[in-house]
N, C-alpha and C positions, 0 to 999 in steps of 0.2 A: 270753563273759562275764568280767569281771574281778572277783574277790571278795577280800574280807579273809580272813586265816586263821580269822576267826571267823564267816564266812559272810555277809557283808554286801556288796551290790553298790553301795551309796550309804552316806555318812555320815548322821547324824541330820538334818542340814540340807541333804541332797541333794548334798553335796560329794564330788568326785572327785579332790582333790589329793593323796590318799593312793596313787594308782597308782604303782607302781614301773615307771619306763618308762626305757630306755637304748637305745644303739644296736643291741644285740642283739635287743631287744624290737621296735625299729623295723624291722629286717630281716625279723623274723618277721611283723610287721603287712603288710609290702609283698608277702611271699611269699603270705600268706594272701589279699590282696587280688586278687593275679594268679590265684588258684585259683577265683574266684566270677564269676558274671554279673550279680548284683544284691544289694542291701542292703536288708533289710526293716527297718523301724523303726516304732515307736510314736511318737505326737505329741511327747511330752516329750523323747525323745531326739533326734527329728528337730529340733525347735526349738533345742536346744543345738547340735547339728552344724551346722545352716543358719547359725547365728551364727558358728560358729568356721571352719569349712573353707573357704569361699569366698575368704578373706584370708589363711589360715594360710600360714606359711613352713615346710614340713616336707617331708621327702622322699616322702610319701605324698600329699600334698594334691592332685596332679593326678589320681591314680587315685580318691581319695574324690570329687572334683569329676566326674569322668567317668562313673563307674559309674552304672548305673539304680539309683534309689532309689525304693522303694515304702513310703509311710507309710499305716498303718492307723490312721485317726482318724474319728470322727463329727463332731469340733467344729472341725477346722482348716478354715479358710475357703479358703486357697490355699497352694500350695506354690512357691516361687519359686527355690529351689535348684536349679541345673543337673540336668536329667535326673531330676526327681522327679514322680511321680504319687501321687494320693491314693486310696485304697480306703476308702470309708465303710461298707460292709455285706459280709457274706458272707466273713468273713476267711478261714474254713476252705476255702471253695470257691475262692477266689482263690488261696491258697497250693497247693492241689491242682493247679490248671491251671498254675500256674507250674512245679511239681515234674515235670508231665508233659512239659514242654517239653524239646526237646535242649538240651545245653549243660552249662556247669559248675555247681557248688553255688550255693545261695543263702545268705546269712549274715544273721543277726540280731545287730545290734549295740546293746548295752544293752537298752533296751526290755523290762524284766522282765515287764510285764504281756502283752505280746504273746507272750513266749516261754511264759509260763504258759498262755495261750489255745491254743497250737499243741501245747504238751506234753500238755494234757488231751484234745486231738483226735487225738493219735498223728501229728502231722505233722512232728515233729522227728526226722531221722534219726541225728544226731550231736550230742553236746554237748561243747563245748570251754570249759572252764572254766580261766581263768588264776587260780591262788591267789596272792595277794601276800603277802610275809612282814611283814604289818602286823596288829596287833590293834586294831579301832576301839572295841570295847566296847558300841557301839550303833550303830544305822542301820536300814536297810531290808534284811532278809534276802533273799537271791536267790530263794528258793523260797516267799515269802510268799504265802499263798493255796492252797496245794497242801493238799488235805485227804485224799488217799489215797496209799497207798504205790506208788513208781515203782522198778522194779528196773532198774538200769543195768548194763552190763558194760563194764569198763575194757578198751579196745583200745590205748591208748598213753599214755604219760606222758613228759613232756620237762622237765627241769630246766635252767633259765636261769642264768647267772652272777650274776645280779641277786638270786637267791634265789626268784624266780618259779618256779612248777611249774605246767605245763599237763597238765590230765587230760582225756582224750578218752575219751568213753562212747558206747556205743550202747544203745538200749533193749533189753531182753531179760533172760533168765535169767542167774544167775551160774553 
């Protein structure tokens, strides 16, 4: 998840143009994509990605298009982006089945509502939050909708030349 310094993952009008992205972040993105077997998406992020990635000219485009993608949505009628399937019900059960299969990690991109659902069911093993050196002042908070305390343990931090900082946490006591 990319967030602003003041904790927003989207601007007030759902804009993402504030993401600080450079060659180093692109290399990081490529390495991350090579470490996963599938991308988990909510409907809104899926639609944004499906509009962008099939024709994008980016070093990670082929990987984004070829990786399996699972969209969790009750309303999406069809998924036309390459290697995508829709899961309409039993999100937690589906993710649990995926986690029990051998292979690499799964990653949630964007999709705050999906992340919150999985967070509340204890199905997220690691949180990777990239804090951008930008203050938005308003927007959609990353953890909007969480109504109880979650204790996370910092396991790694990485600073990028752009000023972005990736914080990696695992659920658990400090």
